[in-house]
N, C-alpha and C positions, 0 to 999 in steps of 0.2 A: 313398764317403761324396759323391765329382762327381757319382752318380743324385741323389741328396737335395739338392743344389745345384741341380741342372737344376729337379726340381721345385717348389723353393722360390721359382724364378724365374719357373718359368711362374705357378705361384700369383696372384705379386704381381700379375704382368703381368694375370691376369685381374681379379684387386680391380679395380688403375686402370682397367683396362676399362668394365666395370659402374658403378665409383664416377662417372667418364664422361659415361653415358648418362641416371647419375640427375640430373647438373648440367641436362645439354642437356634432357631431359624436363621439367623442375619450369618452373613455369609461372608469365610476369616479374608480379609484386605491384600488384595495384590502385593507384589511386594515392587519396588517402585519403579518403573523402565529405566537404560542408565542414561544420565546426561551425554549430550552429543558435543561432542567435540569438531567444530569447522576448523581442519588442516587445509591450507593455502600454498601449491607447490609453483613454482613461480619457471617457466622453462620458453627462452631466448633460443632464436636460432633465424638467416636470415629466409626469410618465406617468401617475400620478396624479391627481385635483383636475377643476377646471373646461373647466382647456383641456390636457386631458392626449390630445384628440386630435392638439394640436400638439405638446407635447412625445413622443410616439411618430412621427410626422412626423419630428422629428430621427433620433430612437435609428434610425431602420429605411437613415437617410441614409448615417449609419457605418458601418450592417452592410454597405450598399450597396460599400464600401468595403474596409472589413474582407478583403469575402469574396474582392472582384476582384483584393487586391492577393497572399493567402497566392494563390487561382488560379495567380498569376501569376509565383511565385516569386524574389521581390527576394533582390537581396543588397546588403545595409550592410556595406560592407569586405569581409572574403572570408569572410564567414556567411550563411548564407541564412537570412530570415530569418520567422519564422512570429509572425502580428500576433491578439492576443486582443481582446474589448472587453469595457472592464470599465461596465458602464452603470450609472447612479444615477439616482434619484427627487429630487428636490428641490420634487414639488409646488406650483411655485414661492411656497414660503415662505422666505426668507431665512439664517430659522434651521436649517431641512429642508436649507437650498442647502451649508451653513459645515459642516453634520454630513456631509453627503456625500463636500464636497471634501476635511477632514479624512480620511475613509476613501480615498479614490484615496490621499493621500499616501501613508497607513499602509502600500500595497498595493504601492506606491511605483510606478506607474506613473510613465511616458515622457514624456507630455503629456495633455494633456487638450482633450476639443474639447467648449468648454459656455463657458456655461450660454445657454437658450434666454432668461428674460428678463434686463432691465438689473438687477431685486429683489433678486436670485438670485449674477449674475455679479460685481456691485462686491466685495458681500465677501468670497465666494468669493475673489475672484481676488487675495487681501490672505494665503491661506492659500496659495495656490497661490507668490506669489512667494517667501511666504517658503521654502521648499520648491523654491526654483531651479527650479519645474514648468514650461515653458513651456503658454501656455492661448492659445488663437482662438476667441471668440466670434464665431458663424454668422448670432446675429438679434438681439445685445445693441445695441441704440441710443443708448444715455444717454449722450452726450459724455463722462463723468464718470471710466468707466469705463477709456479710455484717454490719460486726463489727469492718472494718479496717480504717474503715474512709473517706472513698475512694468514690468521690462527685456521682461519674457516674455507678456508682456498683448496678443493682436494682436484685430485683426476683421474679417470680409471683405466686409462689408454698408456703407452710409455711414450715420452718423450722425444724432440727432435735430435738430442744429444745420441740418441742411442737408432732411432730412424734414418736418418743422415747419416752418423758415422757406418751403420752397418747397409746401406744400400751403397756407400764409396767404398769402402772393402768387395763385396760381392763384384762391384763395375771392372776391377781389376782382377779377381781371384776365376771370377768364375767367367765373367767375359772377356778377359784375356785386352784391356781396356790400356791402352800404354800412353792417350791425350784424350785429356776430357776436359768439355767446354758447360759453363753452368753459365742458365738463365734465371732471373728470378721475380717475381713481380713488384718488389717493392715493402710486398705486408709483411708485417710481424712473425703470421708464418711462413708463408715464399723467403722470404730474405733469412730467417733461423734456419730453414732444417737445408739452405742454399746454402752458407756457410759449413755445414753440420756434413752433406756429403764433402766440402772441398777436402774439408781436413782429412775427412775416410782415404780419399782420394789419395790425394797426398802420401800422406801417409801408411797405404801401401805402395807405394814407388808410380804411382801417374805424375803426369805430366798435365797441369793449368793451363790451359794452350788460350783461354778468354771468358770473359767472365761479362756477362750486357746484362742488363732490365730495359721490363717492360714496366708497365700497369696492368693490373689487377680486372681492365676493363677494357681490355685494345683487342686491337681484333687486327692490326699489320705486323708485319714481320719478320716485313723483306730483310730489309737495315739491318739490321743483325743477323737475320741468321745468312744472310750474304758475307756479311764482317764472317761470321762462323766458320760458314763451307769453305772458305778461305785456308784457314789452318788445317783442314783435316782432322779434326776429332775423331773416336773409334767412337765414344759416348758424348750425345747432349743430356744434360739433369736438363730438371724444368722444379724451379720451387714455385707451385704455382698451382690453378685449381682447374680442374677440367674443358672447363668454360671455354676458356685459354687454350687449355692446354690441345684441345682435339686441332681448335683455327692452325694450331702451330706448328702439329702432327702435318694438315693437311697443304699448311705452305712446303712444309720441307719435301715433300713429297716433287710439289710443283718445283722446287729447285733444284732438285735433282741428291741433297744430302741423304746417303745410307746410314748415317751415324743411328747404332743403338740410342735410343728414345727413356730417360729416366726419370723420374718422381716420386713423390712421397703417396700420403695416403688421400693427397690433394686429386690427384687423376687416378687415384685407384680405384673406377668406381663402372659402373654396371651402366652407365652414361656412355663413360667416352665414345666405344665402337660407334654410337650415332653421332657427336661433335665433333668427332676423326675422317669419319664418314670411309674411301676406300683409301684412307691413306693408313689402316691402321692392317699392316702385316702381322703374319703370323712370327712369333717370337721377336718383333721389334720394338714391341715398349717394355719397358719392366721395373715395377713400382714394389711400394712397400706398407700396409694398411698397418697403419696402430694398435695392435690387437692382436688376434687370434685364437681361436675358440680349440682345443683337438681332444681327443679323450674320453672324459665321461663327462664332461661338458657337450659334446656336441648333438647326442638327443636333447638333451633341453632346447639346442641352437635350433636347429631343425623345427622342432616343435613349433618354438616361436615364430619363425619364419614363413610354417605353412599357415597358424592362427591369426600373422600381420596379414596376408593376401588376403584370407576368407572376410576380415575386417575392412579392408583400405581398399582391394579387386588391384593389389600393386604390388611389387616386388623391392621387397627389404633395399637397399641402396647402395646403404652404408655403415653411418653408426647408429641405429633405430635399437638394438641389441643392447648394446653400452649403455644410454639413455634410461633403457627399460630400466638396466640394472643398477643405476645412476640412484635412480626414483626408488629403487627397492633397500637402498642400504640404507640411504637418507631415513626411512622411515622404520628398518627395524632398529638404527638408532633412539630415534623417540622413543618409541613400544619398549628399549631396553630402559631406557632410563625416566619415561613411565611421565613424559609430561613431551608439547612438541615447539617446548620453550627456546630458541634454538640458544641459549644460554646453558639452558639444563640438559640439551640432548647433545650440545658439541663434542662435549668429552667421551660418551658411547662411541660419535663417526670416528672419530681419530681407534680409538679400538677396535673397528670396526675387524670385523672376519665373515665374508658373508658367503655364502655361495650362491654365485647370479646364476647364469647360463652361458656367459660371456669367459668364466672362469675364476674362481676364488678370488675377493677380495678383500685386501684388507693396504694399508697404506703407513708410507714409513714418516720420519720426521717433518717433512717436510712437505707430505698433502699427498708425493708422489705414487703410482700405485707398484707394492712390490712386487718382482717380479715379471716385470710388464712382457708380455710376449710381441712380436713382431712376425706377420706373414709377408711374404715375397710371394709378388705373380708377376705369368704377363700373359697374356691375348693372346689366344690359337682358334681359327674360323670365328673373330667375333665377338668368344665369349672371354672371360676370367680363368685362367688358366692354374690354382696354385704351387706354386716350386717349393715352398717349406716355411715350419713355424719357425724362428726362432724369439729367444731370451736369454 
């Protein structure tokens, strides 16, 4: 009986020792991986139709930002964010624009960058506003967009009041224009910028000798140009895009019209020389881009252009850097709020003070960029030549 008791004690001791060793050998539990948060960013622009080159340029700017964010391993709150770009084509058509907007709302995007044109941005903004989804336009300049009272509507470029008015003043003070004629394409953008040019030119002392209109798909301008030629204007201003402005310049040359040709950012593109062919002489076309990169931001913008070229094998057309900055400022607001929920991060977006590649981005009470810049250009030897940056 005593022997059995001793054996039992030894067995228990061995078991306890083995158990102790097992506990000592167990590895420490790994820290749990951060939960993944999927963030959907919508982008809308015309990637088909006459200005598809500008729409793709904008989309590529968004893709640059999304790829960089995913490579950086961005944290929003305590979750690692994975960003998805949902890109839609609005063909610069208001009806297609609202359909694209509704599609993004149905996909429950966390925010929208776009649209490119004022004519699609304004009707689409009503849909985003109803759904409570913040929207940043990188290129729409019609003042009405941010004057509708929508809490989530923002833009990162100067509007047509600034752009058109500056060009009207420039026509008189720098080009010595006494008589000007105005043409617009009847879009929200074209008519808006033409109206503001007309106001600016009149205020500076010019006489408006004609106001004509076409449409954004027109190719024949002989009737309106013949009417304008008889009035002998010093400057013809066109409110519209490069796809129409280029052919208009060719027909001006055919008709022997020697007036200077002016326009807003819609014609102020690297594609205009191809579209105008041999009608684009030196110091004949003057235009303004809603935006301007100078000073300390020039180096970052130049690097963006190099990276863009390496990624897409194309040069930046116009607004890709502003799209890139729009995505980044939206994501900065999400990070500051610790949430991608539109209702939660919207107040942080209103307070934005983001150092982008295009400049410092902060918004006023309407959602317009503060201290917005304009860049004035002409064309020489088939290339854009910068004249000045105006704020």
